[in-house]
C-alpha positions in Angstrom: 0.0 0.4 -0.1 1.0 3.7 -0.9 -0.1 7.0 0.9 0.7 10.1 -0.1 -0.6 13.3 2.0 -0.8 16.7 0.2 -1.8 20.0 1.2 -2.8 23.1 0.1 -1.1 26.0 2.6 -3.4 28.1 1.1 -6.7 26.7 2.9 -4.9 24.0 5.0 -6.2 21.8 3.1 -4.5 18.2 3.3 -6.1 14.9 0.7 -4.8 11.6 0.3 -3.5 9.3 -2.5 -3.9 5.7 -1.5 -2.5 3.6 -3.8 -2.3 0.1 -4.8 1.5 -1.2 -5.5 0.2 -5.1 -7.0 -2.6 -4.0 -8.8 -1.8 -0.4 -10.1 -5.4 1.4 -8.6 -5.4 4.5 -6.6 -8.0 6.6 -4.7 -8.3 10.1 -3.8 -10.1 11.5 -0.6 -11.1 14.9 -0.8 -9.2 16.8 -3.3 -9.0 19.9 -4.4 -9.8 21.2 -7.6 -6.5 21.6 -8.8 -5.9 18.2 -9.6 -2.6 17.8 -11.3 -1.2 17.0 -8.6 -2.6 13.7 -8.0 -2.4 13.0 -12.0 1.2 13.3 -11.1 1.9 11.4 -8.2 0.0 9.2 -9.5 1.7 8.4 -12.7 4.9 8.1 -10.9 4.5 5.5 -8.9 2.8 3.7 -12.0 -1.1 4.1 -10.2 -4.1 4.8 -12.1 -6.4 6.9 -10.1 -9.4 4.8 -10.3 -11.5 6.0 -7.3 -12.0 9.2 -6.2 -13.9 10.3 -2.9 -15.0 12.9 -0.4 -15.9 12.8 3.6 -18.5 14.9 3.1 -19.6 18.0 1.7 -16.8 21.3 1.9 -17.4 24.5 3.2 -14.1 25.3 2.8 -13.1 25.4 -1.0 -14.4 24.1 -4.0 -14.2 20.3 -4.0 -11.9 17.9 -6.8 -14.1 15.5 -6.5 -15.9 16.0 -10.1 -13.0 17.3 -11.5 -10.7 14.8 -10.7 -13.9 11.9 -12.1 -13.6 13.6 -15.4 -10.3 13.9 -15.9 -9.7 10.1 -14.9 -12.6 8.5 -15.8 -12.3 7.5 -12.2 -15.4 6.0 -10.2 -17.0 8.3 -7.6 -17.9 7.0 -3.8 -20.4 10.0 -2.5 -21.8 9.8 1.1 -25.6 9.5 1.4 -26.0 9.9 5.3 -28.0 13.1 6.0 -30.8 14.5 5.3 -32.3 15.5 1.7 -31.5 19.3 2.5 -27.4 18.1 1.4 -27.6 15.4 -0.3 -25.6 15.6 -3.6 -27.2 16.8 -6.6 -24.9 16.5 -9.7 -25.7 15.0 -13.2 -22.4 12.3 -12.6 -24.4 11.5 -9.1 -26.2 9.0 -11.3 -23.0 7.1 -12.1 -21.7 7.1 -8.4 -21.3 4.9 -6.3 -24.2 5.4 -2.7 -22.2 4.7 0.5 -23.0 4.1 3.8 -22.3 3.5 7.8 -20.7 0.3 7.0 -19.9 -0.6 3.5 -17.3 -0.9 1.7 -14.8 -1.2 -1.3 -11.6 -2.4 -2.6 -9.1 -0.7 -4.3 -6.9 -4.0 -5.5 -6.4 -5.4 -2.2 -6.8 -1.9 0.0 -10.4 -2.2 2.0 -12.3 1.2 2.6 -14.7 0.6 4.8 -17.3 3.8 5.7 -18.5 5.6 9.3 -20.5 8.1 9.3 -19.3 10.2 11.6 -22.2 12.8 11.5 -21.9 16.5 13.3 -19.1 18.3 11.4 -22.5 18.2 8.7 -25.3 15.6 9.0 -23.6 13.1 6.1 -19.8 13.8 7.2 -18.5 10.2 6.7 -14.8 8.7 7.8 -12.8 5.5 6.1 -11.1 3.1 7.4 -8.3 1.9 6.1 -7.1 -2.3 5.8 -4.1 -3.5 3.8 -5.5 -6.8 3.6 -2.0 -8.1 1.7 -0.8 -8.0 5.4 -3.1 -7.4 7.7 -6.8 -7.8 8.6 -7.4 -4.8 10.5 -7.5 -1.0 9.6 -4.2 1.0 10.0 -5.8 4.3 9.7 -8.9 6.3 9.5 -9.1 9.6 6.9 -11.5 11.6 9.4 -12.0 14.3 7.0 -13.6 17.0 9.5 -14.5 15.0 12.5 -11.8 14.6 14.1 -8.7 16.9 13.7 -5.0 16.7 15.7 -6.0 18.3 18.8 -9.9 19.7 17.8 -12.8 18.0 16.3 -14.4 19.7 13.4 -17.5 22.3 13.9 -20.6 21.8 14.1 -21.7 25.5 13.0 -20.9 25.7 9.7 -24.4 25.4 8.5 -26.1 27.5 10.9 -23.7 30.8 11.0 -22.1 30.5 6.7 -25.6 29.1 5.3 -28.1 30.2 7.5 -29.5 26.9 8.8 -30.7 28.2 11.8 -31.6 25.2 14.7 -28.9 23.3 13.3 -25.8 24.2 16.0 -26.6 22.8 18.7 -28.4 19.8 17.4 -25.0 18.9 15.5 -22.5 19.2 18.4 -24.6 17.1 19.9 -24.8 14.9 17.1 -21.2 15.4 16.9 -20.7 13.8 21.1 -22.0 11.0 19.6 -19.3 10.5 17.0 -17.0 11.1 19.3 -18.1 8.3 22.2 -18.3 5.8 19.2 -14.3 6.4 18.5 -13.5 6.6 21.6 -14.4 2.3 21.2 -12.0 1.9 18.8 -8.6 0.9 19.1 -5.5 3.2 19.9 -3.1 2.4 17.3 -5.3 3.4 15.2 -3.9 6.4 12.6 -5.9 9.4 12.2 -5.5 10.9 8.6 -7.3 14.3 9.2 -9.0 16.6 5.4 -7.0 20.3 8.1 -4.6 21.3 10.1 -4.0 25.2 11.7 -5.4 27.8 10.9 -8.3 26.4 8.9 -12.1 28.0 10.0 -13.8 24.4 10.9 -12.6 23.9 14.0 -11.0 26.6 16.8 -7.7 25.3 18.5 -5.8 22.6 15.3 -2.5 20.9 15.5 -0.3 21.6 13.1 1.1 18.3 13.4 0.0 16.2 9.9 -0.8 13.0 10.9 -2.0 11.7 14.8 -2.8 8.1 16.3 -6.5 8.2 18.1 -4.4 6.6 21.3 -2.9 9.8 21.2 -6.5 12.0 21.1 -8.2 10.0 23.1 -5.5 11.4 25.2 -4.7 14.9 25.0 -7.3 16.2 22.6 -10.4 18.3 24.6 -12.8 16.7 22.9 -12.6 12.7 24.4 -12.3 14.5 28.2 -15.5 14.6 28.2 -18.5 12.2 29.6 -21.4 15.6 29.7 -23.1 15.6 26.4 -24.0 19.4 28.2 -20.6 20.3 28.7 -18.9 19.1 25.5 -21.3 20.8 23.4 -20.8 23.8 25.3 -17.1 23.5 24.9 -17.8 23.0 21.0 -19.6 26.0 20.3 -18.0 28.4 22.7 -14.8 31.0 20.6 -15.1 29.4 17.1 -13.7 31.7 14.6 -15.4 33.2 12.3 -16.2 32.0 9.4 -15.1 33.4 6.5 -18.3 34.6 4.1 -17.4 32.5 0.9 -17.9 29.3 3.0 -22.1 29.5 2.4 -21.0 29.6 -1.7 -19.1 27.0 -2.0 -21.5 24.2 0.4 -23.7 25.6 -2.7 -21.6 24.6 -5.6 -20.3 21.9 -4.0 -23.5 20.0 -3.8 -24.4 21.3 -7.6 -21.5 21.0 -8.5 -18.3 23.2 -9.6 -18.4 24.1 -12.9 -15.2 22.0 -14.5 -11.6 24.1 -15.3 -11.5 23.3 -19.4 -15.5 25.4 -19.3 -13.9 28.5 -17.8 -12.6 31.2 -19.2 -8.8 32.4 -19.2 -8.1 35.4 -17.7 -6.0 37.7 -19.9 -3.8 41.1 -18.8 -5.7 44.2 -19.3 -5.1 47.9 -19.3 -5.3 50.7 -16.6 -8.1 52.0 -18.5 -10.3 48.8 -18.4 -9.7 48.4 -14.8 -10.8 51.8 -13.9 -13.6 51.1 -16.4 -14.2 47.9 -13.4 -14.5 50.2 -10.4 -16.9 52.2 -12.1 -19.0 49.3 -12.8 -18.9 48.7 -9.2 -16.7 45.9 -9.5 -14.3 44.3 -7.4 -11.0 44.8 -7.8 -8.1 43.4 -5.3 -4.7 44.3 -5.4 -2.3 42.3 -4.1 0.9 44.0 -3.8 2.6 44.3 -0.6 1.2 46.5 1.8 3.7 48.8 1.8 3.4 49.6 -2.1 -0.4 50.0 -1.6 -0.2 52.7 0.9 2.0 54.8 -1.1 0.7 54.5 -4.2 -2.9 52.8 -5.2 -6.2 52.5 -7.6 -9.2 54.5 -5.5 -11.5 51.4 -5.1 -9.6 49.4 -5.2 -9.6 46.6 -2.1 -5.7 45.8 -0.6 -5.0 42.3 -0.1 -1.5 41.4 0.4 -1.0 37.6 -1.3 2.0 37.5 0.5 -0.2 36.0 3.4 -0.2 32.1 2.3 -3.9 32.3 3.0 -4.6 36.0 1.6 -7.8 33.9 -0.3 -9.8 33.6 2.3 -9.9 37.4 3.0 -10.6 37.5 -1.1 -13.7 35.1 0.2 -14.5 37.5 3.1 -15.7 40.4 -0.2 -16.0 38.9 -3.3 -19.2 39.0 -4.8 -20.2 35.7 -6.8 -22.4 37.5 -8.9 -20.0 40.3 -10.3 -16.9 39.7 -12.0 -13.3 40.5 -9.7 -10.6 41.6 -11.0 -6.9 41.5 -9.8 -3.7 43.7 -9.7 -1.3 41.2 -9.8 2.3 42.0 -7.7 5.5 41.9 -10.5 7.3 38.9 -9.0 3.6 36.7 -8.7 2.9 33.6 -10.5 0.0 33.9 -11.8 -0.9 30.4 -12.8 -0.6 30.4 -8.5 -2.7 32.7 -8.2 -5.6 31.6 -10.3 -5.4 28.3 -9.0 -5.7 30.0 -5.2 -8.6 31.8 -6.1 -10.5 29.7 -8.3 -10.0 27.3 -5.7 -12.6 29.4 -3.5 -14.4 29.7 -6.5 -13.8 32.5 -7.9 -14.3 32.2 -11.2 -15.4 34.8 -13.3 -12.1 36.4 -13.2 -12.4 39.0 -16.9 -8.8 40.2 -16.4 -5.8 40.8 -14.1 -3.5 44.2 -14.7 0.7 44.0 -13.8 1.5 46.4 -10.4 4.0 47.8 -13.5 1.6 49.2 -15.7 -0.6 51.0 -12.4 0.0 53.9 -14.1 -0.9 57.3 -12.4 -4.1 58.8 -10.8 -2.7 57.2 -7.6 -4.4 57.3 -4.1 -2.3 57.3 -0.6 -3.6 55.0 2.6 -3.9 57.0 5.5 -1.8 55.0 7.8 -1.5 56.3 12.0 1.0 55.4 14.2 1.8 54.9 18.5 1.4 59.2 19.1 -2.1 59.0 17.1 -3.3 56.1 19.3 -1.9 57.0 22.7 -3.7 60.5 21.6 -7.0 58.6 21.3 -6.7 56.6 24.1 -6.5 59.9 25.9 -9.2 61.4 24.7 -9.0 62.6 21.7 -11.7 62.9 19.0 -10.0 59.6 16.8 -12.4 56.4 17.4 -10.1 53.5 17.9 -11.6 50.2 15.3 -10.5 46.6 16.7 -11.1 44.5 13.2 -9.2 40.7 14.9 -11.3 38.0 15.6 -13.7 37.6 18.3 -11.7 34.9 20.5 -8.4 37.9 20.6 -10.5 40.3 20.7 -12.0 38.9 23.7 -8.0 38.4 25.5 -7.0 41.8 25.2 -8.4 45.0 23.8 -8.3 48.9 24.0 -10.0 50.4 26.6 -12.5 52.4 24.8 -13.0 50.4 21.5 -15.1 49.3 18.4 -14.8 46.0 17.5 -16.3 44.3 14.4 -14.5 41.8 13.0 -13.4 41.9 9.1 -15.7 40.7 7.5 -18.2 41.5 9.1 -17.4 45.5 8.1 -20.6 45.8 5.7 -23.1 44.7 7.8 -22.3 47.7 10.4 -21.0 50.6 8.3 -24.0 52.2 10.4 -21.8 52.2 13.2 -18.1 53.3 12.5 -18.0 56.8 13.1 -18.6 59.4 9.3 -18.2 62.1 11.6 -14.1 62.3 13.0 -11.5 60.4 12.4 -11.3 56.3 12.8 -8.6 54.2 13.5 -8.8 50.8 12.0 -5.7 47.9 14.3 -5.6 44.7 14.5 -2.4 42.0 15.7 0.1 43.0 12.3 -1.6 45.3 10.3 -2.5 42.9 7.3 -6.1 42.8 8.2 -6.1 46.7 9.8 -5.2 47.6 5.9 -7.4 45.5 4.3 -10.4 46.9 5.8 -9.2 50.8 5.6 -8.8 49.9 1.6 -12.4 48.2 2.5 -13.8 50.9 4.5 -12.1 53.7 1.5 -14.0 51.5 -1.5 -17.6 51.7 0.4 -17.2 55.3 0.6 -16.0 56.6 4.3 -12.5 58.7 3.6 -12.4 59.1 7.5 -10.3 55.9 8.3 -6.5 55.5 8.8 -4.4 52.1 9.4 -2.2 51.5 12.2 1.2 50.8 11.1 2.3 49.6 14.0 4.7 46.3 13.1 5.9 45.8 16.6 2.8 45.6 18.0 3.1 47.8 20.9 -0.7 48.7 21.3 -0.9 45.8 23.1 1.3 47.6 25.6 -1.3 50.0 25.7 -4.4 47.4 26.3 -2.3 45.4 29.9 -2.3 48.8 31.2 -5.6 48.9 31.4 -6.6 45.7 31.5 -9.2 44.3 28.8 -12.8 45.6 29.5 -16.0 45.1 28.8 -16.7 47.3 25.3 -18.6 47.1 22.2 -18.4 44.1 20.1 -20.1 43.2 17.2 -18.2 40.2 15.6 -21.4 37.9 16.7 -24.2 39.5 15.8 -26.5 38.5 13.4 -26.9 40.0 10.1 
């Protein structure tokens, strides 16, 4: 048996190729939309991708299952668990094999056994992997978004991201039952999860790529509860804000994403075309470094520096899937890699991109604020401090008198932000605050400035007064 691990750092997402050396057959579990790495890896090992499956209808990226099946002719295996609201609905489903708890199939000499693990989603399944050529019991389990290293999958995404009100507590209780079921499995089982640190599908995912069930039983907080009510409270508390694009991904992966060959290839455009796009209200994302955007940018563009590994997640907070998206490309960036990252979250309508070297004249500067401005605001000055970090970050420490609105929720709460006096926007490192400042200016607020604080000295000012109960809007409904 051959097991190969693939990891996309832009989404903290893991997938697996499992092959039988004797028969040359291979299975891919939870593939990303860019299927080239799987095809190349299989060819290198002398394998044919004959089977493809996934643990559930993903919310944080466009699934590559349909793409890989179309590219290789692999047989699809899809979960038939859960209710009708989350059954797969694209045409190829009629030719797929639908599986339920206890079902199994063979990939050469490798047995794949389905284990229902509802909780993160109703249709979620895991896969026990047994190499029957040398064993009669499973070696490990691909746990998808059910069990991570140090955490379990959040059950609130259907409610928080997709608007299915009243589903998160029942989901948490179902997740408790799934954990209880795994407590009875052998400790030696290897655990191969679908996400690592940085994913919004949990709140405390470990950075280690794999674990054992015995280790998780001892140290994963989810396994320490005997009370279902206490487990539910723990699981729902402190979950990060799910990016807005998650709701779109659920729909796309249910009805079937477009095949990449069907998409229009973006072309290089000129500045005039970009100006027309902004005038029409389309989103223009400037991926250049923070300093370059501050020094000069096209008015109305959104700053999301590609220097962050997970930049596409931030784009996903603000993209309008019903309208085109344009890109300003850093001169040292790979357009092919940028395109893969954007299409991984379903940003398919990209008519064109502009190289940074062709950005031209007529640029605006992004206002900045420093430590002196911050101290003046804290001392009772006219400026309002706006904290755009996540809820858990804010709860740990924050500046006295600051208004808290998490970055992704800003468009919902523009009326809470002062329009008649200066606003200083801050986060932890300056990355999110720059996105926020460019966003607010794009939406018509001209009195905002981003805090330039590379050493994080704002925390010294927060610690001086200690955390205070302030106005937080991160969790308010739309």
